[in-house]
N, CA, C and O atoms as a GROMACS GRO file, in nm:
protein
  308
    1MET      N    1   0.075  -0.144   0.017
    1MET     CA    2  -0.003   0.002  -0.004
    1MET      C    3   0.153   0.106   0.002
    1MET      O    4   0.272   0.089   0.026
    2ASN      N    5   0.052   0.226  -0.040
    2ASN     CA    6   0.114   0.350  -0.016
    2ASN      C    7   0.064   0.430  -0.025
    2ASN      O    8  -0.049   0.435  -0.074
    3GLU      N    9   0.150   0.557   0.033
    3GLU     CA   10   0.075   0.679   0.160
    3GLU      C   11  -0.070   0.684   0.113
    3GLU      O   12  -0.149   0.605   0.166
    4SER      N   13  -0.111   0.767   0.023
    4SER     CA   14  -0.243   0.746  -0.011
    4SER      C   15  -0.349   0.666   0.009
    4SER      O   16  -0.456   0.700   0.059
    5THR      N   17  -0.320   0.556  -0.031
    5THR     CA   18  -0.401   0.430  -0.025
    5THR      C   19  -0.448   0.423   0.138
    5THR      O   20  -0.552   0.383   0.190
    6THR      N   21  -0.296   0.493   0.209
    6THR     CA   22  -0.317   0.408   0.369
    6THR      C   23  -0.387   0.547   0.429
    6THR      O   24  -0.436   0.533   0.541
    7SER      N   25  -0.398   0.680   0.370
    7SER     CA   26  -0.442   0.764   0.434
    7SER      C   27  -0.625   0.791   0.400
    7SER      O   28  -0.703   0.840   0.483
    8LEU      N   29  -0.656   0.752   0.286
    8LEU     CA   30  -0.827   0.753   0.230
    8LEU      C   31  -0.830   0.599   0.208
    8LEU      O   32  -0.821   0.559   0.092
    9PRO      N   33  -0.841   0.509   0.308
    9PRO     CA   34  -0.857   0.382   0.278
    9PRO      C   35  -1.051   0.339   0.257
    9PRO      O   36  -1.100   0.226   0.264
   10TRP      N   37  -1.106   0.438   0.236
   10TRP     CA   38  -1.255   0.405   0.252
   10TRP      C   39  -1.299   0.484   0.110
   10TRP      O   40  -1.276   0.602   0.085
   11LEU      N   41  -1.373   0.380   0.016
   11LEU     CA   42  -1.444   0.426  -0.097
   11LEU      C   43  -1.597   0.453  -0.112
   11LEU      O   44  -1.676   0.372  -0.063
   12VAL      N   45  -1.641   0.558  -0.175
   12VAL     CA   46  -1.799   0.522  -0.223
   12VAL      C   47  -1.805   0.515  -0.334
   12VAL      O   48  -1.728   0.572  -0.412
   13ILE      N   49  -1.905   0.438  -0.367
   13ILE     CA   50  -1.911   0.360  -0.508
   13ILE      C   51  -2.033   0.366  -0.557
   13ILE      O   52  -2.111   0.307  -0.483
   14ARG      N   53  -2.087   0.417  -0.659
   14ARG     CA   54  -2.188   0.433  -0.733
   14ARG      C   55  -2.227   0.360  -0.824
   14ARG      O   56  -2.152   0.362  -0.921
   15GLN      N   57  -2.335   0.283  -0.835
   15GLN     CA   58  -2.382   0.213  -0.924
   15GLN      C   59  -2.510   0.219  -1.012
   15GLN      O   60  -2.619   0.167  -0.989
   16ASP      N   61  -2.471   0.295  -1.118
   16ASP     CA   62  -2.604   0.328  -1.212
   16ASP      C   63  -2.729   0.255  -1.259
   16ASP      O   64  -2.757   0.158  -1.188
   17ASP      N   65  -2.801   0.274  -1.347
   17ASP     CA   66  -2.916   0.173  -1.363
   17ASP      C   67  -2.902   0.065  -1.491
   17ASP      O   68  -2.978  -0.024  -1.530
   18ASN      N   69  -2.731   0.126  -1.552
   18ASN     CA   70  -2.694   0.011  -1.640
   18ASN      C   71  -2.613  -0.106  -1.569
   18ASN      O   72  -2.566  -0.201  -1.631
   19GLY      N   73  -2.605  -0.091  -1.462
   19GLY     CA   74  -2.485  -0.179  -1.376
   19GLY      C   75  -2.331  -0.102  -1.411
   19GLY      O   76  -2.238  -0.175  -1.379
   20ASN      N   77  -2.297   0.006  -1.461
   20ASN     CA   78  -2.184   0.091  -1.454
   20ASN      C   79  -2.159   0.092  -1.307
   20ASN      O   80  -2.252   0.061  -1.232
   21ARG      N   81  -2.022   0.129  -1.251
   21ARG     CA   82  -2.009   0.158  -1.102
   21ARG      C   83  -1.859   0.219  -1.125
   21ARG      O   84  -1.754   0.184  -1.179
   22TYR      N   85  -1.906   0.321  -1.060
   22TYR     CA   86  -1.815   0.466  -1.040
   22TYR      C   87  -1.747   0.489  -0.902
   22TYR      O   88  -1.804   0.454  -0.798
   23ARG      N   89  -1.651   0.537  -0.902
   23ARG     CA   90  -1.577   0.532  -0.752
   23ARG      C   91  -1.615   0.692  -0.738
   23ARG      O   92  -1.567   0.768  -0.821
   24VAL      N   93  -1.688   0.736  -0.650
   24VAL     CA   94  -1.695   0.866  -0.627
   24VAL      C   95  -1.635   0.949  -0.519
   24VAL      O   96  -1.638   1.072  -0.504
   25GLY      N   97  -1.590   0.875  -0.461
   25GLY     CA   98  -1.446   0.950  -0.390
   25GLY      C   99  -1.409   0.879  -0.264
   25GLY      O  100  -1.474   0.779  -0.236
   26ARG      N  101  -1.317   0.914  -0.188
   26ARG     CA  102  -1.171   0.831  -0.137
   26ARG      C  103  -1.213   0.911   0.002
   26ARG      O  104  -1.256   1.026  -0.012
   27TYR      N  105  -1.203   0.869   0.104
   27TYR     CA  106  -1.191   0.890   0.251
   27TYR      C  107  -1.120   0.856   0.375
   27TYR      O  108  -1.059   0.750   0.390
   28ALA      N  109  -1.130   0.959   0.474
   28ALA     CA  110  -0.999   0.892   0.527
   28ALA      C  111  -1.074   0.788   0.642
   28ALA      O  112  -1.006   0.689   0.671
   29THR      N  113  -1.211   0.801   0.713
   29THR     CA  114  -1.260   0.729   0.782
   29THR      C  115  -1.382   0.682   0.736
   29THR      O  116  -1.451   0.747   0.658
   30ARG      N  117  -1.412   0.574   0.777
   30ARG     CA  118  -1.578   0.458   0.736
   30ARG      C  119  -1.692   0.570   0.740
   30ARG      O  120  -1.770   0.602   0.650
   31ALA      N  121  -1.677   0.627   0.889
   31ALA     CA  122  -1.816   0.741   0.904
   31ALA      C  123  -1.853   0.824   0.806
   31ALA      O  124  -1.966   0.842   0.759
   32GLU      N  125  -1.693   0.904   0.761
   32GLU     CA  126  -1.717   1.040   0.662
   32GLU      C  127  -1.751   0.957   0.526
   32GLU      O  128  -1.828   1.016   0.450
   33ALA      N  129  -1.706   0.835   0.487
   33ALA     CA  130  -1.745   0.768   0.391
   33ALA      C  131  -1.913   0.721   0.329
   33ALA      O  132  -1.961   0.714   0.215
   34GLN      N  133  -1.973   0.694   0.480
   34GLN     CA  134  -2.094   0.630   0.516
   34GLN      C  135  -2.180   0.753   0.521
   34GLN      O  136  -2.300   0.731   0.504
   35LYS      N  137  -2.140   0.897   0.544
   35LYS     CA  138  -2.236   1.005   0.568
   35LYS      C  139  -2.265   1.053   0.396
   35LYS      O  140  -2.369   1.088   0.341
   36ILE      N  141  -2.114   1.036   0.339
   36ILE     CA  142  -2.162   1.097   0.178
   36ILE      C  143  -2.263   1.026   0.108
   36ILE      O  144  -2.363   1.079   0.059
   37ALA      N  145  -2.226   0.866   0.104
   37ALA     CA  146  -2.308   0.762   0.060
   37ALA      C  147  -2.471   0.794   0.132
   37ALA      O  148  -2.570   0.775   0.060
   38ASP      N  149  -2.479   0.817   0.201
   38ASP     CA  150  -2.610   0.831   0.280
   38ASP      C  151  -2.668   0.921   0.201
   38ASP      O  152  -2.768   0.889   0.136
   39SER      N  153  -2.606   1.071   0.195
   39SER     CA  154  -2.661   1.198   0.163
   39SER      C  155  -2.730   1.155  -0.004
   39SER      O  156  -2.843   1.169  -0.050
   40LEU      N  157  -2.598   1.095  -0.067
   40LEU     CA  158  -2.629   1.085  -0.219
   40LEU      C  159  -2.754   1.012  -0.200
   40LEU      O  160  -2.850   1.068  -0.254
   41ASP      N  161  -2.782   0.889  -0.130
   41ASP     CA  162  -2.879   0.788  -0.166
   41ASP      C  163  -3.023   0.864  -0.118
   41ASP      O  164  -3.130   0.824  -0.163
   42SER      N  165  -3.018   0.942  -0.050
   42SER     CA  166  -3.124   0.979   0.029
   42SER      C  167  -3.175   1.109  -0.090
   42SER      O  168  -3.290   1.150  -0.075
   43ARG      N  169  -3.102   1.162  -0.188
   43ARG     CA  170  -3.203   1.231  -0.316
   43ARG      C  171  -3.285   1.160  -0.396
   43ARG      O  172  -3.331   1.222  -0.492
   44GLY      N  173  -3.314   1.055  -0.385
   44GLY     CA  174  -3.430   0.959  -0.441
   44GLY      C  175  -3.401   0.896  -0.593
   44GLY      O  176  -3.488   0.859  -0.672
   45HIS      N  177  -3.263   0.893  -0.613
   45HIS     CA  178  -3.231   0.859  -0.754
   45HIS      C  179  -3.231   0.732  -0.760
   45HIS      O  180  -3.251   0.667  -0.658
   46LYS      N  181  -3.209   0.673  -0.882
   46LYS     CA  182  -3.221   0.503  -0.857
   46LYS      C  183  -3.064   0.430  -0.840
   46LYS      O  184  -3.027   0.313  -0.854
   47GLN      N  185  -3.004   0.533  -0.809
   47GLN     CA  186  -2.825   0.472  -0.826
   47GLN      C  187  -2.825   0.407  -0.686
   47GLN      O  188  -2.909   0.404  -0.596
   48LEU      N  189  -2.712   0.360  -0.699
   48LEU     CA  190  -2.708   0.256  -0.565
   48LEU      C  191  -2.609   0.319  -0.528
   48LEU      O  192  -2.543   0.364  -0.622
   49TYR      N  193  -2.557   0.348  -0.390
   49TYR     CA  194  -2.446   0.380  -0.315
   49TYR      C  195  -2.406   0.320  -0.176
   49TYR      O  196  -2.470   0.325  -0.071
   50TRP      N  197  -2.248   0.244  -0.209
   50TRP     CA  198  -2.200   0.205  -0.105
   50TRP      C  199  -2.054   0.215  -0.059
   50TRP      O  200  -1.963   0.254  -0.133
   51VAL      N  201  -2.039   0.179   0.059
   51VAL     CA  202  -1.854   0.191   0.129
   51VAL      C  203  -1.767   0.053   0.110
   51VAL      O  204  -1.788  -0.064   0.141
   52GLU      N  205  -1.671   0.116   0.052
   52GLU     CA  206  -1.575  -0.023   0.077
   52GLU      C  207  -1.449   0.024   0.121
   52GLU      O  208  -1.407   0.138   0.103
   53ARG      N  209  -1.401  -0.053   0.169
   53ARG     CA  210  -1.243  -0.056   0.226
   53ARG      C  211  -1.158  -0.095   0.101
   53ARG      O  212  -1.196  -0.192   0.036
   54ILE      N  213  -1.051  -0.030   0.064
   54ILE     CA  214  -0.919  -0.056  -0.045
   54ILE      C  215  -0.887  -0.157   0.047
   54ILE      O  216  -0.882  -0.161   0.170
   55GLY      N  217  -0.862  -0.257  -0.066
   55GLY     CA  218  -0.768  -0.376  -0.026
   55GLY      C  219  -0.922  -0.481   0.024
   55GLY      O  220  -0.919  -0.603   0.014
   56GLN      N  221  -1.021  -0.420   0.065
   56GLN     CA  222  -1.134  -0.570   0.080
   56GLN      C  223  -1.257  -0.535   0.018
   56GLN      O  224  -1.366  -0.588   0.042
   57GLY      N  225  -1.235  -0.437  -0.068
   57GLY     CA  226  -1.372  -0.395  -0.162
   57GLY      C  227  -1.353  -0.531  -0.280
   57GLY      O  228  -1.466  -0.551  -0.324
   58GLN      N  229  -1.272  -0.612  -0.335
   58GLN     CA  230  -1.275  -0.684  -0.424
   58GLN      C  231  -1.348  -0.802  -0.385
   58GLN      O  232  -1.388  -0.872  -0.479
   59THR      N  233  -1.391  -0.860  -0.203
   59THR     CA  234  -1.440  -0.920  -0.197
   59THR      C  235  -1.605  -0.898  -0.210
   59THR      O  236  -1.688  -0.975  -0.258
   60GLN      N  237  -1.625  -0.749  -0.145
   60GLN     CA  238  -1.718  -0.686  -0.175
   60GLN      C  239  -1.792  -0.687  -0.307
   60GLN      O  240  -1.896  -0.747  -0.331
   61THR      N  241  -1.709  -0.600  -0.403
   61THR     CA  242  -1.737  -0.630  -0.553
   61THR      C  243  -1.790  -0.804  -0.623
   61THR      O  244  -1.902  -0.824  -0.669
   62GLN      N  245  -1.717  -0.875  -0.619
   62GLN     CA  246  -1.755  -1.018  -0.670
   62GLN      C  247  -1.880  -1.041  -0.612
   62GLN      O  248  -1.969  -1.106  -0.668
   63ALA      N  249  -1.888  -0.994  -0.507
   63ALA     CA  250  -2.048  -1.047  -0.416
   63ALA      C  251  -2.170  -1.010  -0.504
   63ALA      O  252  -2.270  -1.076  -0.534
   64GLN      N  253  -2.116  -0.826  -0.554
   64GLN     CA  254  -2.221  -0.792  -0.631
   64GLN      C  255  -2.230  -0.784  -0.806
   64GLN      O  256  -2.275  -0.703  -0.887
   65GLY      N  257  -2.161  -0.919  -0.813
   65GLY     CA  258  -2.154  -0.924  -0.969
   65GLY      C  259  -2.059  -0.911  -1.059
   65GLY      O  260  -2.079  -0.888  -1.178
   66GLN      N  261  -1.905  -0.929  -0.985
   66GLN     CA  262  -1.778  -0.968  -1.070
   66GLN      C  263  -1.726  -0.830  -1.096
   66GLN      O  264  -1.604  -0.815  -1.090
   67ALA      N  265  -1.810  -0.718  -1.129
   67ALA     CA  266  -1.753  -0.608  -1.195
   67ALA      C  267  -1.692  -0.493  -1.090
   67ALA      O  268  -1.746  -0.457  -0.986
   68GLN      N  269  -1.579  -0.448  -1.139
   68GLN     CA  270  -1.478  -0.321  -1.055
   68GLN      C  271  -1.520  -0.181  -1.086
   68GLN      O  272  -1.512  -0.113  -1.189
   69ALA      N  273  -1.576  -0.153  -0.944
   69ALA     CA  274  -1.559   0.011  -0.947
   69ALA      C  275  -1.471   0.079  -1.088
   69ALA      O  276  -1.368   0.022  -1.123
   70GLN      N  277  -1.519   0.203  -1.168
   70GLN     CA  278  -1.451   0.278  -1.252
   70GLN      C  279  -1.448   0.382  -1.224
   70GLN      O  280  -1.527   0.435  -1.146
   71ASN      N  281  -1.347   0.441  -1.286
   71ASN     CA  282  -1.336   0.589  -1.233
   71ASN      C  283  -1.471   0.679  -1.294
   71ASN      O  284  -1.557   0.623  -1.362
   72GLY      N  285  -1.476   0.822  -1.263
   72GLY     CA  286  -1.554   0.905  -1.356
   72GLY      C  287  -1.538   0.901  -1.509
   72GLY      O  288  -1.626   0.886  -1.594
   73ASP      N  289  -1.396   0.918  -1.524
   73ASP     CA  290  -1.393   0.897  -1.676
   73ASP      C  291  -1.447   0.750  -1.769
   73ASP      O  292  -1.463   0.746  -1.891
   74GLY      N  293  -1.467   0.644  -1.680
   74GLY     CA  294  -1.509   0.524  -1.739
   74GLY      C  295  -1.385   0.422  -1.762
   74GLY      O  296  -1.390   0.309  -1.810
   75THR      N  297  -1.268   0.497  -1.711
   75THR     CA  298  -1.147   0.411  -1.696
   75THR      C  299  -1.161   0.310  -1.586
   75THR      O  300  -1.197   0.342  -1.472
   76ARG      N  301  -1.127   0.173  -1.625
   76ARG     CA  302  -1.116   0.082  -1.462
   76ARG      C  303  -1.056   0.110  -1.381
   76ARG      O  304  -0.968   0.186  -1.422
   77ASN      N  305  -1.045   0.081  -1.212
   77ASN     CA  306  -0.929   0.118  -1.151
   77ASN      C  307  -0.800   0.035  -1.172
   77ASN      O  308  -0.696   0.069  -1.116
   0.00000   0.00000   0.00000
């Protein structure tokens, strides 16, 4: 792990109606990331938001359909 990974290990991920996944942001604490995810989720859109930790996300991602999160520009992480 590099320094940026250890200082911002929590990701907020968004999945759109077509199943595409995007990294929304990186955060220092789970609580901070969850607050952002909850705020975005409360807007009532059909997108799904969740929090995962770098290094543990692969297991969660596999459970949610084997897709990896994508950057906002559509490239893979």
